[in-house]
C-alpha positions in Angstrom: -2.8 10.3 35.7 0.1 7.1 34.5 3.3 8.0 34.3 3.5 6.6 30.5 2.5 9.2 27.5 2.1 7.4 24.5 2.7 9.6 21.7 2.9 9.5 17.8 3.7 11.5 14.3 0.3 13.1 13.1 0.5 10.4 10.2 -1.0 7.6 12.0 -4.2 8.9 11.4 -6.3 8.0 14.4 -9.5 10.3 14.7 -9.5 12.9 16.9 -12.5 10.8 19.0 -9.9 7.6 19.2 -7.1 10.2 20.7 -9.1 11.8 23.4 -10.4 8.2 24.5 -7.1 6.7 24.6 -5.3 9.7 25.7 -2.9 9.7 22.3 -0.7 13.0 21.5 0.0 13.7 18.2 2.8 16.0 16.5 1.7 17.6 13.6 3.9 17.4 10.0 4.7 20.3 8.3 2.3 20.9 4.7 4.1 23.6 2.7 1.1 24.7 -0.1 0.5 27.6 -2.3 3.7 29.1 -0.2 2.8 29.0 3.6 3.4 26.5 6.1 0.5 24.4 7.8 0.7 22.1 10.2 -1.4 18.3 9.2 -4.5 18.1 9.5 -4.5 20.9 11.9 -5.0 24.3 9.5 -5.1 22.2 6.6 -7.2 19.2 4.9 -6.8 16.8 2.3 -9.8 18.0 1.0 -8.1 21.3 0.7 -5.0 19.7 -1.2 -7.3 18.5 -4.1 -9.6 21.4 -5.2 -5.5 23.2 -5.2 -4.8 20.5 -7.7 -8.0 20.5 -9.5 -8.0 24.7 -9.5 -4.3 25.5 -10.7 -2.0 21.9 -10.5 -0.6 23.2 -6.8 0.7 20.5 -5.3 2.0 20.0 -1.5 5.5 19.4 -0.5 5.2 17.2 2.9 7.9 17.5 5.8 8.8 15.5 8.9 9.7 18.0 12.3 13.0 18.7 12.6 15.1 17.3 15.6 14.7 20.5 17.9 10.9 20.5 16.9 10.7 17.4 18.3 12.9 17.5 21.0 10.6 20.7 22.1 7.5 18.3 21.9 9.5 15.6 23.4 10.6 18.1 26.6 6.8 19.0 27.2 5.5 15.4 27.4 8.2 14.5 29.6 8.0 17.0 32.2 7.1 15.9 35.7 9.7 12.5 34.8 7.0 10.9 32.8 8.3 8.3 30.1 7.2 8.9 26.4 6.4 6.0 23.9 6.7 8.0 20.5 5.3 6.2 17.2 7.1 7.4 14.6 5.8 7.1 10.3 8.2 4.2 8.9 11.9 5.0 8.5 11.9 3.8 5.1 9.1 6.6 4.2 10.4 9.5 5.9 13.3 11.2 8.3 10.5 11.1 10.9 12.5 8.5 12.8 16.1 9.5 12.4 15.3 12.9 13.7 13.1 12.1 16.5 15.6 9.6 17.7 18.2 12.2 17.4 15.8 14.8 19.7 15.3 12.3 22.1 18.7 11.7 23.1 18.7 14.7 24.8 15.2 14.2 26.3 15.5 11.9 29.3 12.6 8.9 29.5 11.6 9.0 25.7 11.7 5.7 23.5 11.1 6.1 20.0 9.2 3.2 17.9 9.9 3.5 14.3 6.4 2.3 13.0 7.9 0.6 10.0 4.8 1.6 8.1 2.4 4.3 7.5 -1.1 5.7 8.4 -3.1 3.0 11.0 -0.8 0.9 9.7 1.2 2.5 13.2 -2.0 3.6 14.8 -3.0 0.1 15.3 0.4 -0.1 17.0 -0.4 3.2 19.1 -3.5 1.5 20.1 -1.7 -1.3 21.0 0.8 0.5 23.5 -2.1 2.7 25.0 -3.3 -1.4 26.1 -0.1 -1.8 27.5 -0.2 1.3 29.3 -3.8 0.4 30.7 -2.4 -2.7 32.1 0.2 -1.2 34.5 3.7 -1.6 32.3 6.1 0.6 32.9 7.7 2.5 29.8 10.5 0.3 29.3 7.9 -2.8 29.1 5.6 -0.9 26.6 8.6 0.2 24.4 10.3 -3.5 24.4 7.3 -4.6 23.4 6.1 -2.4 20.9 9.6 -2.8 19.1 8.2 -5.7 17.6 4.2 -4.7 16.9 5.3 -3.8 13.2 5.2 -7.1 12.4 1.8 -7.8 13.7 0.4 -5.0 11.5 -0.9 -4.8 8.2 -1.4 -2.0 5.8 -2.5 -1.6 2.2 -4.6 0.3 0.1 -6.3 0.6 -3.8 -6.0 3.9 -5.8 -8.5 5.1 -7.1 -6.7 7.5 -9.6 -3.0 7.3 -10.9 -3.2 11.2 -11.1 -2.0 12.7 -8.2 1.1 9.6 -8.6 2.0 10.8 -11.9 2.3 14.5 -10.5 4.1 13.5 -7.9 7.0 11.6 -10.2 6.0 8.1 -8.6 4.4 6.9 -12.1 4.9 7.3 -15.3 2.3 9.3 -17.4 1.9 7.0 -19.8 1.5 3.8 -17.2 -1.1 6.1 -15.8 -2.5 6.8 -19.0 -2.6 3.4 -20.0 -4.0 2.3 -16.7 -7.5 5.1 -17.0 -7.7 3.5 -20.4 -8.4 -0.1 -19.2 -9.6 1.1 -16.0 -7.2 0.1 -13.7 -6.4 0.5 -9.5 -3.4 -0.6 -8.4 -3.0 -2.2 -4.8 -0.1 -0.2 -3.1 1.5 -2.9 0.3 3.2 -1.8 3.1 6.3 -4.4 3.8 6.1 -4.2 7.5 9.0 -5.5 8.2 11.5 -2.5 6.0 8.4 -0.2 6.4 8.5 0.5 2.7 6.0 1.0 -0.2 5.6 -1.7 -3.1 3.1 -1.8 -5.8 0.5 -5.1 -5.3 -2.6 -6.7 -7.7 -3.7 -4.8 -9.8 -7.6 -4.2 -10.2 -9.5 -3.8 -13.1 -13.4 -2.5 -13.1 -15.3 -0.3 -11.1 -14.1 0.7 -7.7 -17.5 -1.0 -6.0 -16.3 -4.2 -7.2 -12.7 -3.9 -7.3 -13.1 -2.9 -3.2 -14.8 -6.4 -3.0 -11.8 -8.5 -4.3 -9.5 -6.4 -2.7 -10.9 -7.1 1.1 -11.6 -10.6 -0.4 -7.8 -10.9 -1.0 -6.4 -8.7 1.5 -7.9 -10.7 4.2 -7.4 -14.4 2.8 -4.2 -13.7 2.8 -3.5 -14.5 7.4 -5.3 -17.1 8.9 -5.2 -15.6 12.3 -6.4 -11.7 11.8 -7.2 -10.2 15.1 -10.9 -9.3 14.8 -11.7 -7.8 17.3 -10.3 -3.8 15.5 -10.0 -2.9 12.0 -9.5 0.1 10.7 -10.9 1.8 7.0 -8.5 4.7 6.2 -9.4 6.9 2.6 -8.5 9.9 1.4 -11.8 10.9 0.5 -14.8 8.6 -1.0 -18.1 8.5 -0.5 -20.3 7.8 2.6 -22.0 4.6 0.0 -18.4 3.2 -0.5 -17.2 3.5 3.2 -20.7 1.7 4.0 -20.2 -1.3 1.6 -16.7 -1.9 3.0 -18.0 -1.6 6.3 -20.8 -4.2 5.4 -18.0 -6.7 3.9 -16.3 -6.3 7.3 -19.0 -7.1 9.9 -19.9 -10.1 7.5 -16.7 -11.1 8.0 -17.2 -11.1 11.9 -14.9 -7.6 12.8 -16.3 -6.0 16.0 -14.8 -2.7 16.4 -14.7 -1.1 12.9 -13.2 2.6 12.4 -13.1 4.5 9.5 -10.5 7.3 9.2 -9.7 10.6 6.8 -6.0 9.9 6.1 -3.8 12.7 7.2 -2.5 15.0 3.9 0.9 13.6 4.1 -0.4 10.7 3.4 -3.4 11.6 1.2 -1.1 13.8 -0.7 0.4 11.6 -2.5 -2.3 9.0 -3.7 -4.6 11.2 -4.4 -8.7 11.5 -3.9 -10.2 8.2 -3.4 -7.8 6.0 -1.8 -9.0 3.7 0.4 -7.3 0.6 2.5 -8.5 -2.3 5.5 -5.4 -2.1 7.8 -5.3 -4.4 10.6 -3.5 -6.6 13.3 -2.2 -10.8 13.3 -2.1 -12.7 16.5 1.2 -13.7 15.2 4.3 -11.4 12.7 3.9 -12.3 9.5 4.8 -10.8 6.4 
């Protein structure tokens, strides 16, 4: 067994199969929903949240783990002198990095990396760290290189409906109403230097055509996309939609195309039908 443990917040959105294959530990965020506390994607799913909203407009409250909770988790992982590399949800989006960093001060051998992204934008960095571990690198060396991975990780999404953005106070109702009338689907970009989200291109029309343009536009920005691995991450789409996007990526020469469902923390903010492609580039770029 390696003496280096790779870990991440549950918001890295790696599938159970990928976590098991690469030996990745994840720590679930908390979801407060209908008066009960849940563990993200452990005892509640995005489908549960969407169903609750459609039923009675119930909305969840999401939250990072406390320093105390992180400390308990890190102590278990670091037992026996193992080194721990933990990737957090971007610090511009959550208190997770701050809380994990505070906890790590009290546990020897724990390195916390600010993912400066979300979802599989962080997951890609986690898998890169796993490859470093498997090549024999020690924890200090992995932590040093991992701290720069965010600059090569690219995350973006296209939103199907703006209703959840309105419900969460992230979009004015009048904007969403006009957007629905005009069949608009906003692109959401993650700044991989700060980790903050911003509105990208506004697409119009049916989602099938929108996704064709989105994939083409997104990949065209980067001449050095790593084609070994790419993620299709969504908050709930049909098999047909997923297959269409996969076919687009296969036509462009991508080899390992992973499909994952976004965690509750991510899905609750963007609503159902949101989909993104997330990938790495050979060199750092915006």
